[in-house]
C-alpha positions as a Markdown table, in Angstrom:
| # | Residue | x | y | z |
|---|---|---|---|---|
| 1 | Leu | 137.9 | 38.9 | -31.8 |
| 2 | Ser | 136.3 | 35.6 | -33.4 |
| 3 | His | 134.6 | 34.8 | -30.0 |
| 4 | Ile | 133.1 | 37.9 | -29.0 |
| 5 | Ser | 132.0 | 38.3 | -32.8 |
| 6 | Asn | 130.3 | 35.0 | -33.1 |
| 7 | Pro | 126.5 | 35.3 | -32.4 |
| 8 | Ala | 126.7 | 31.2 | -31.3 |
| 9 | Glu | 129.4 | 32.4 | -28.6 |
| 10 | Leu | 129.1 | 36.0 | -27.0 |
| 11 | Trp | 127.7 | 38.6 | -29.9 |
| 12 | Thr | 124.1 | 40.0 | -29.7 |
| 13 | Pro | 121.9 | 42.7 | -31.3 |
| 14 | Tyr | 122.0 | 43.9 | -27.9 |
| 15 | Gly | 125.3 | 43.7 | -26.7 |
| 16 | Ile | 127.9 | 40.9 | -25.2 |
| 17 | Arg | 127.2 | 38.0 | -23.1 |
| 18 | Ser | 128.5 | 37.4 | -19.9 |
| 19 | Leu | 128.6 | 34.0 | -20.4 |
| 20 | Ser | 128.9 | 32.0 | -23.9 |
| 21 | Lys | 125.8 | 30.3 | -25.0 |
| 22 | Ser | 127.9 | 27.1 | -25.2 |
| 23 | Asp | 129.3 | 27.1 | -21.4 |
| 24 | Leu | 127.6 | 24.6 | -19.3 |
| 25 | Phe | 126.5 | 27.0 | -17.0 |
| 26 | Tyr | 124.9 | 29.4 | -19.8 |
| 27 | Asn | 121.2 | 30.6 | -18.6 |
| 28 | His | 121.0 | 28.3 | -15.9 |
| 29 | Pro | 119.6 | 29.2 | -12.6 |
| 30 | Asn | 122.3 | 30.4 | -9.8 |
| 31 | Ala | 119.9 | 28.6 | -7.2 |
| 32 | Pro | 116.7 | 27.0 | -7.1 |
| 33 | Gly | 114.3 | 30.1 | -7.7 |
| 34 | Asp | 116.7 | 32.4 | -8.4 |
| 35 | Asp | 117.2 | 33.4 | -12.6 |
| 36 | Pro | 120.2 | 33.2 | -14.3 |
| 37 | Tyr | 122.1 | 36.2 | -12.9 |
| 38 | Trp | 125.6 | 36.6 | -14.0 |
| 39 | Arg | 125.2 | 33.5 | -16.7 |
| 40 | Ser | 123.7 | 35.3 | -19.8 |
| 41 | Pro | 123.0 | 38.6 | -19.4 |
| 42 | Ile | 124.4 | 41.9 | -21.0 |
| 43 | Trp | 126.2 | 44.2 | -18.1 |
| 44 | Met | 127.4 | 47.6 | -19.1 |
| 45 | Pro | 130.4 | 46.9 | -17.2 |
| 46 | Ile | 131.8 | 44.0 | -19.8 |
| 47 | Gln | 130.4 | 45.9 | -22.2 |
| 48 | Tyr | 132.5 | 49.2 | -21.3 |
| 49 | Leu | 135.7 | 47.1 | -21.1 |
| 50 | Ile | 135.5 | 45.3 | -24.3 |
| 51 | Leu | 134.6 | 48.9 | -25.9 |
| 52 | Asp | 137.7 | 50.3 | -24.5 |
| 53 | Ala | 139.6 | 47.5 | -25.3 |
| 54 | Leu | 138.7 | 47.8 | -29.1 |
| 55 | His | 138.6 | 51.1 | -29.3 |
| 56 | Tyr | 142.5 | 51.0 | -28.2 |
| 57 | Tyr | 143.2 | 48.4 | -30.5 |
| 58 | Ser | 141.6 | 50.0 | -33.4 |
| 59 | Lys | 143.7 | 53.4 | -33.0 |
| 60 | Tyr | 146.8 | 51.9 | -31.9 |
| 61 | Leu | 147.7 | 48.9 | -33.8 |
| 62 | Pro | 150.1 | 49.2 | -36.3 |
| 63 | Val | 148.5 | 50.7 | -39.8 |
| 64 | Gly | 148.0 | 47.3 | -42.2 |
| 65 | His | 147.7 | 44.8 | -38.8 |
| 66 | Lys | 145.5 | 42.4 | -39.9 |
| 67 | Gln | 143.1 | 42.9 | -36.9 |
| 68 | Lys | 142.9 | 46.4 | -36.9 |
| 69 | Ala | 139.9 | 46.9 | -39.1 |
| 70 | Glu | 138.5 | 44.0 | -37.3 |
| 71 | Cys | 138.6 | 45.8 | -33.8 |
| 72 | Leu | 137.1 | 49.1 | -35.4 |
| 73 | Arg | 134.3 | 47.3 | -37.1 |
| 74 | Leu | 133.4 | 45.5 | -34.1 |
| 75 | Tyr | 133.9 | 48.4 | -31.9 |
| 76 | Arg | 131.5 | 50.7 | -34.2 |
| 77 | Thr | 128.7 | 48.0 | -34.2 |
| 78 | Leu | 129.0 | 47.0 | -30.9 |
| 79 | Arg | 128.7 | 50.9 | -29.7 |
| 80 | Met | 125.6 | 51.2 | -32.1 |
| 81 | Asn | 124.0 | 47.7 | -30.8 |
| 82 | Leu | 124.2 | 49.0 | -27.0 |
| 83 | Ile | 123.1 | 52.8 | -27.6 |
| 84 | Arg | 120.1 | 51.7 | -29.6 |
| 85 | Asn | 118.9 | 48.9 | -27.3 |
| 86 | Val | 119.9 | 50.9 | -23.9 |
| 87 | Ile | 118.7 | 54.3 | -24.9 |
| 88 | Leu | 116.8 | 54.0 | -28.1 |
| 89 | Lys | 114.7 | 50.9 | -26.8 |
| 90 | Glu | 114.4 | 50.4 | -23.5 |
| 91 | Tyr | 115.1 | 53.9 | -21.9 |
| 92 | Ile | 112.5 | 55.2 | -24.1 |
| 93 | Arg | 110.3 | 52.6 | -23.6 |
| 94 | Val | 110.1 | 52.6 | -19.5 |
| 95 | Gly | 112.1 | 55.8 | -19.0 |
| 96 | Thr | 114.8 | 54.3 | -16.7 |
| 97 | Leu | 118.2 | 52.4 | -17.0 |
| 98 | Trp | 118.4 | 48.7 | -15.9 |
| 99 | Glu | 121.0 | 46.8 | -13.9 |
| 100 | His | 121.2 | 44.6 | -17.2 |
| 101 | Tyr | 119.5 | 43.7 | -20.1 |
| 102 | Asn | 118.3 | 40.1 | -21.6 |
| 103 | Asp | 120.5 | 38.5 | -24.4 |
| 104 | Ser | 117.5 | 37.4 | -26.1 |
| 105 | Asp | 115.8 | 40.6 | -26.6 |
| 106 | Gly | 117.5 | 43.0 | -24.9 |
| 107 | Thr | 114.7 | 43.9 | -22.2 |
| 108 | Gly | 115.9 | 45.4 | -19.1 |
| 109 | Met | 116.0 | 42.9 | -16.1 |
| 110 | Arg | 116.4 | 43.4 | -12.5 |
| 111 | Gly | 117.4 | 47.0 | -10.7 |
| 112 | Arg | 114.8 | 49.1 | -12.3 |
| 113 | His | 116.3 | 52.6 | -11.8 |
| 114 | Phe | 119.6 | 51.4 | -11.8 |
| 115 | Thr | 121.9 | 54.4 | -12.6 |
| 116 | Gly | 125.0 | 52.8 | -10.9 |
| 117 | Trp | 127.3 | 50.6 | -13.8 |
| 118 | Ser | 124.7 | 51.0 | -16.4 |
| 119 | Ser | 125.2 | 54.8 | -16.3 |
| 120 | Leu | 128.2 | 53.9 | -18.2 |
| 121 | Ile | 126.2 | 53.8 | -21.2 |
| 122 | Val | 126.9 | 58.1 | -21.1 |
| 123 | Asn | 130.7 | 57.3 | -21.6 |
| 124 | Ile | 129.9 | 54.6 | -24.4 |
| 125 | Ile | 127.9 | 57.7 | -26.5 |
| 126 | Tyr | 130.3 | 60.4 | -25.7 |
| 127 | Glu | 133.4 | 57.9 | -26.4 |
| 128 | Leu | 135.1 | 58.4 | -23.3 |
| 129 | Tyr | 137.2 | 55.8 | -22.6 |
| 130 | Asp | 141.0 | 57.2 | -21.5 |
| 131 | Glu | 139.5 | 59.2 | -19.0 |
């Protein structure tokens, strides 16, 4: 929990980075002329899996467990950050979902009109994780 909630590592106001800022390969090109692909952006499958786990542990950790409240807080904050960025900012701005989102400013990147895994935002809005 401390790693995913740390802005110096994975946390952003737009979602969780795919690679920690402290990693040697963070934001480095995949190959000459090829922008970083899996090396910093916010990808919806990662967000969905993290939200699913936070949702689960916020419900099923024993009452009084020291991390139960933190799981719930992170779940609620991450979920709202994603909805704000993906729908209220980017979808309204350009009318589309993107393949992934920039970890610095939340701007949609690559794969315009990408309704593959980015469509998981609908499940996130409706809190569908156990389906």
